[in-house]
C-alpha positions in Angstrom: 0.4 -228.2 14.0 1.2 -225.7 16.7 2.0 -226.6 20.3 -0.5 -225.4 22.8 0.1 -225.8 26.5 -3.1 -225.2 28.3 -3.1 -223.5 31.7 -4.3 -225.3 34.7 -7.5 -223.8 36.1 -7.5 -222.5 39.6 -8.4 -225.3 42.0 -11.6 -223.4 42.8 -12.5 -223.0 39.2 -15.6 -224.9 38.6 -18.7 -226.1 40.4 -19.6 -229.7 39.6 -21.3 -230.2 36.3 -24.5 -231.3 38.0 -24.7 -228.0 39.9 -24.1 -225.3 37.2 -23.0 -225.0 33.6 -19.3 -224.5 32.9 -18.3 -221.2 31.3 -16.9 -221.3 27.8 -13.4 -220.7 29.2 -13.7 -223.6 31.8 -15.0 -226.0 29.1 -12.2 -225.0 26.7 -9.6 -225.7 29.3 -11.1 -229.0 30.6 -12.1 -230.5 27.3 -8.6 -231.3 26.1 -7.8 -233.0 29.4 -10.8 -235.2 29.2 -10.2 -235.9 25.5 -6.6 -236.9 26.2 -7.9 -239.4 28.8 -10.2 -240.9 26.2 -7.4 -243.1 24.8 -6.6 -246.3 26.6 -2.8 -246.0 26.2 -2.8 -242.4 27.5 -5.1 -243.4 30.4 -2.6 -246.2 31.3 0.4 -243.8 31.0 -1.3 -241.3 33.3 -2.1 -244.0 35.8 1.5 -245.3 35.7 2.9 -241.8 36.3 0.4 -240.8 38.9 1.0 -244.0 40.9 4.8 -244.0 40.6 6.9 -244.0 43.8 8.5 -240.6 44.0 5.8 -239.0 41.8 7.8 -239.0 38.6 8.8 -241.6 36.0 11.5 -241.8 33.4 10.2 -242.4 29.9 12.6 -245.3 29.7 10.5 -247.0 32.5 7.2 -246.5 30.6 7.9 -247.8 27.1 8.4 -251.4 28.1 4.9 -251.8 29.4 3.3 -251.3 26.0 3.2 -253.0 22.6 3.5 -249.6 20.9 6.9 -248.3 19.7 8.9 -245.7 21.6 7.9 -242.9 19.2 4.2 -243.8 19.7 4.5 -243.6 23.4 6.3 -240.3 23.1 3.4 -239.0 21.0 0.9 -240.1 23.7 3.0 -238.4 26.4 3.2 -235.2 24.4 -0.7 -235.2 24.1 -0.9 -235.6 27.9 1.6 -232.8 28.4 -0.1 -230.4 25.9 -3.5 -231.1 27.4 -2.2 -229.8 30.8 -2.2 -233.2 32.6 1.6 -233.8 32.8 4.8 -231.8 33.0 8.3 -233.0 32.2 12.0 -232.3 32.3 14.9 -233.6 30.3 17.8 -234.9 32.3 20.6 -235.9 30.2 19.3 -238.5 27.6 16.0 -239.2 29.4 12.8 -237.3 30.0 11.1 -237.5 33.3 7.3 -237.0 33.6 5.1 -236.1 36.5 1.4 -235.2 37.1 0.8 -231.5 37.3 -0.2 -230.6 40.9 -3.9 -230.6 41.5 -4.9 -231.7 38.1 -6.7 -234.9 39.2 -8.4 -233.0 42.0 -9.6 -230.4 39.5 -11.1 -233.0 37.2 -12.7 -234.9 40.0 -14.2 -231.7 41.5 -15.9 -231.0 38.1 -17.4 -234.5 38.0 -18.4 -234.9 41.6 -22.1 -234.2 41.9 -22.0 -234.7 45.7 -19.4 -232.1 46.5 -20.7 -229.0 48.2 -20.3 -225.7 46.3 -17.8 -224.4 48.9 -15.4 -227.3 48.3 -14.8 -226.3 44.7 -14.7 -222.6 45.2 -18.1 -221.6 43.8 -19.9 -218.7 45.4 -22.4 -219.8 48.1 
């Protein structure tokens, strides 16, 4: 299996789904993010990281909150990272994770049927 890091779409990438169809490129970038969030463990991990004080979390602080083994948690973190939701950095023995800037706003903008077109960068 090859690693694929998906690019984050521009913050003004997409009109809400209820306003106009996504382009094939937009759908191809967003689908892995939504797919990654379809797993309860990954959704909890993302929530733990997004809500962490300081905006980042050491993997050592994440594994204790789950019944799954360390390698399984690492797999889930890799899926989140490869989908474009998280980024990370190794510091000594540990890896620290944080939410990629703007990613939650991007996903929310695509789903928000009440948001005006100008708010998501679509042409008026």
